[in-house]
C-alpha positions as CSV (number, residue, x, y, z in Angstrom):
1,M,1.0,-25.6,32.0
2,V,0.2,-22.3,30.5
3,P,3.8,-20.3,29.4
4,Y,4.1,-16.7,30.5
5,S,6.9,-14.2,29.9
6,E,10.2,-15.0,31.4
7,K,11.5,-11.7,30.3
8,P,8.6,-9.5,29.7
9,N,8.3,-6.3,27.9
10,L,7.3,-4.5,31.0
11,K,9.3,-4.3,34.4
12,P,7.3,-3.8,37.6
13,F,7.8,-0.2,37.5
14,R,4.6,1.5,36.2
15,G,3.4,5.0,36.6
16,Y,-0.3,5.4,35.7
17,D,-3.8,6.3,36.7
18,E,-6.6,3.8,36.7
19,H,-8.6,6.2,35.0
20,E,-6.2,5.7,31.7
21,V,-6.8,2.0,31.8
22,I,-9.4,0.4,29.3
23,N,-10.5,-2.5,31.1
24,G,-12.2,-5.4,29.4
25,Q,-13.7,-4.1,26.7
26,Y,-11.3,-5.1,23.8
27,A,-9.8,-8.8,23.3
28,H,-6.7,-9.1,21.4
29,V,-6.7,-11.2,18.2
30,D,-3.7,-13.2,18.7
31,G,-3.8,-16.1,21.2
32,T,-0.1,-15.3,22.6
33,V,0.9,-11.5,23.3
34,N,3.4,-10.0,26.0
35,K,2.6,-7.3,28.2
36,G,4.2,-4.0,27.0
37,T,2.9,-4.6,23.3
38,M,1.4,-1.7,21.7
39,V,-2.3,-2.2,20.2
40,S,-4.8,-0.5,18.1
41,I,-8.5,-1.1,17.3
42,L,-8.9,-3.5,14.7
43,T,-11.1,-1.7,12.2
44,S,-11.7,-4.5,9.7
45,H,-13.8,-6.1,12.5
46,N,-17.5,-6.1,12.8
47,F,-17.9,-4.4,16.1
48,G,-20.3,-5.7,18.7
49,S,-22.9,-3.4,19.6
50,P,-26.1,-3.8,22.1
51,F,-28.0,-1.1,19.6
52,A,-29.6,-1.9,16.4
53,T,-27.3,-1.5,13.4
54,G,-28.3,0.3,10.1
55,S,-30.1,-2.8,9.0
56,G,-32.3,-3.1,12.2
57,T,-30.4,-6.3,13.6
58,A,-28.7,-5.9,16.8
59,V,-24.9,-7.6,17.4
60,A,-24.2,-8.6,20.8
61,P,-21.1,-7.3,22.0
62,V,-20.2,-10.7,23.9
63,T,-20.8,-14.1,22.4
64,I,-20.6,-17.8,23.8
65,D,-18.1,-19.9,22.3
66,G,-19.7,-22.4,20.0
67,N,-19.4,-26.2,19.9
68,L,-16.1,-27.7,21.7
69,A,-13.9,-29.7,19.4
70,G,-14.6,-33.4,19.8
71,T,-17.6,-33.0,21.9
72,P,-21.5,-33.6,21.2
73,S,-23.2,-30.5,19.2
74,Y,-25.1,-29.8,22.6
75,A,-21.9,-29.0,24.4
76,T,-21.0,-25.4,24.7
77,S,-18.4,-23.6,26.3
78,P,-19.6,-21.1,29.4
79,H,-16.6,-18.9,28.5
80,F,-17.5,-15.7,26.8
81,V,-15.5,-14.1,23.8
82,L,-15.6,-10.4,23.2
83,A,-16.4,-9.3,19.7
84,N,-14.6,-6.1,20.0
85,K,-10.8,-6.6,19.1
86,V,-7.4,-5.0,19.0
87,N,-4.4,-6.2,17.3
88,S,-0.6,-5.1,16.8
89,P,-1.0,-1.9,14.7
90,A,1.1,-1.3,11.5
91,S,2.7,2.1,10.7
92,G,0.3,4.8,10.0
93,T,-2.4,3.1,12.3
94,P,-3.7,4.9,15.4
95,V,-2.7,3.4,18.7
96,L,-5.1,3.0,21.5
97,G,-2.6,2.2,24.1
98,M,-0.3,-0.7,25.6
99,L,-1.4,-4.0,27.0
100,L,-0.9,-4.3,30.8
101,N,-1.2,-8.3,31.0
102,D,0.1,-11.2,29.1
103,V,-2.7,-12.8,26.7
104,R,-2.1,-16.7,26.6
105,P,-4.4,-19.4,25.5
106,Y,-6.6,-21.1,28.2
107,D,-5.1,-24.4,28.9
108,F,-8.4,-26.8,29.5
109,A,-6.3,-30.0,29.5
110,N,-4.3,-28.8,32.6
111,S,-7.0,-26.7,34.4
112,Y,-4.7,-24.0,34.9
113,S,-6.7,-21.9,37.2
114,Y,-7.9,-18.2,36.8
115,E,-6.1,-17.5,40.2
116,N,-2.7,-18.6,38.4
117,F,-3.6,-16.5,35.5
118,K,-3.9,-13.6,37.6
119,Y,-0.7,-14.1,39.8
120,H,1.3,-14.2,36.6
121,Q,-0.4,-11.1,35.1
122,M,-2.0,-13.0,32.2
123,I,-5.6,-12.9,30.4
124,P,-7.1,-16.0,28.7
125,S,-7.4,-15.5,25.0
126,G,-10.6,-13.9,23.8
127,R,-11.0,-12.3,27.0
128,G,-11.0,-8.5,27.9
129,V,-7.4,-7.2,28.1
130,K,-6.2,-4.2,30.0
131,I,-5.0,-1.3,27.9
132,V,-3.6,1.7,29.3
133,T,-3.3,5.0,27.2
134,K,-1.1,7.2,29.3
135,G,1.7,6.7,32.0
136,E,5.5,6.1,32.4
137,F,6.5,2.4,31.9
138,N,9.9,0.6,32.0
139,T,10.1,-1.0,29.0
140,N,12.4,-3.2,26.4
141,N,9.7,-3.2,23.8
142,W,11.6,-1.0,21.3
143,T,13.5,-1.1,18.0
144,G,15.4,1.2,15.8
145,T,17.7,4.1,17.3
146,T,18.7,3.2,20.9
147,P,16.1,5.2,23.2
148,A,17.3,8.6,24.8
149,A,15.9,11.4,26.6
150,N,13.8,13.5,24.3
151,L,13.5,11.0,21.4
152,G,9.9,9.9,20.3
153,G,8.5,6.3,19.4
154,Y,5.6,5.4,17.1
155,A,4.2,1.6,16.9
156,H,4.8,-0.8,14.2
157,S,3.8,-4.2,15.0
158,G,3.3,-3.8,18.5
159,V,6.8,-2.6,18.9
160,I,7.7,1.2,19.7
161,V,10.2,2.4,16.9
162,T,12.4,5.0,18.2
163,T,13.0,8.0,16.0
164,T,13.4,11.7,16.4
165,L,10.5,13.4,18.5
166,A,9.6,15.4,15.4
167,L,9.4,12.4,13.2
168,A,7.4,10.5,15.8
169,K,4.7,13.1,16.4
170,A,4.3,13.4,12.7
171,S,3.3,9.4,12.6
172,P,-0.4,8.6,13.0
173,S,0.9,5.8,15.1
174,Y,2.8,8.5,17.8
175,C,2.7,6.6,21.1
176,G,5.0,8.6,23.3
177,R,8.7,9.9,24.0
178,W,11.6,8.2,25.9
179,M,12.7,9.5,29.4
180,T,16.0,7.6,29.8
181,T,18.6,5.5,28.0
182,P,18.5,1.8,28.3
183,D,19.9,0.1,31.5
184,S,22.1,-3.3,31.4
185,E,19.1,-5.2,30.5
186,N,17.9,-3.0,27.5
187,Y,15.1,-1.5,29.6
188,A,14.3,2.1,29.4
189,I,11.6,4.5,30.8
190,F,8.9,5.6,28.0
191,K,6.3,8.0,28.7
192,L,3.2,6.9,26.9
193,E,0.8,9.6,25.3
194,C,-1.9,8.0,23.2
């Protein structure tokens, strides 16, 4: 059985517009990531492009998995992998947005169905993730100073570091501001502004 977040970084309350969602263009480089994690574009990766590169060769943005472990060389997986990747940003890295789904390895042995992935708001690793760039979210994915109204946040290793609004906005990793103090479960409302 594929694990899912018993206590995710996001509660069901989420206020965002679907126009602010990047849907399926990037895959996360890690096999297991929780929803609510901040992400940035992996700049060291050779991004896929359907157009010719400077060398005159085209790079496919979507590739088919190679040989499966322990199978004959002619056996391949029909599951695609996106060439464009995101990761959890270090301080100083511009933030793309926040994951809306958990990323989990696809468990071929237990044949965990794609419908179950959708039910648990999960995406199989290597597949396109949903990334939101603006909105209000009830999250516990923070560290540093306790969130309070008008404190800001910048991303570091996928987590929102809480600090003064002025210091947060001065960081290239600025991602938004807090709207409330944490509740009894340590969740607070964060206004994402990537």
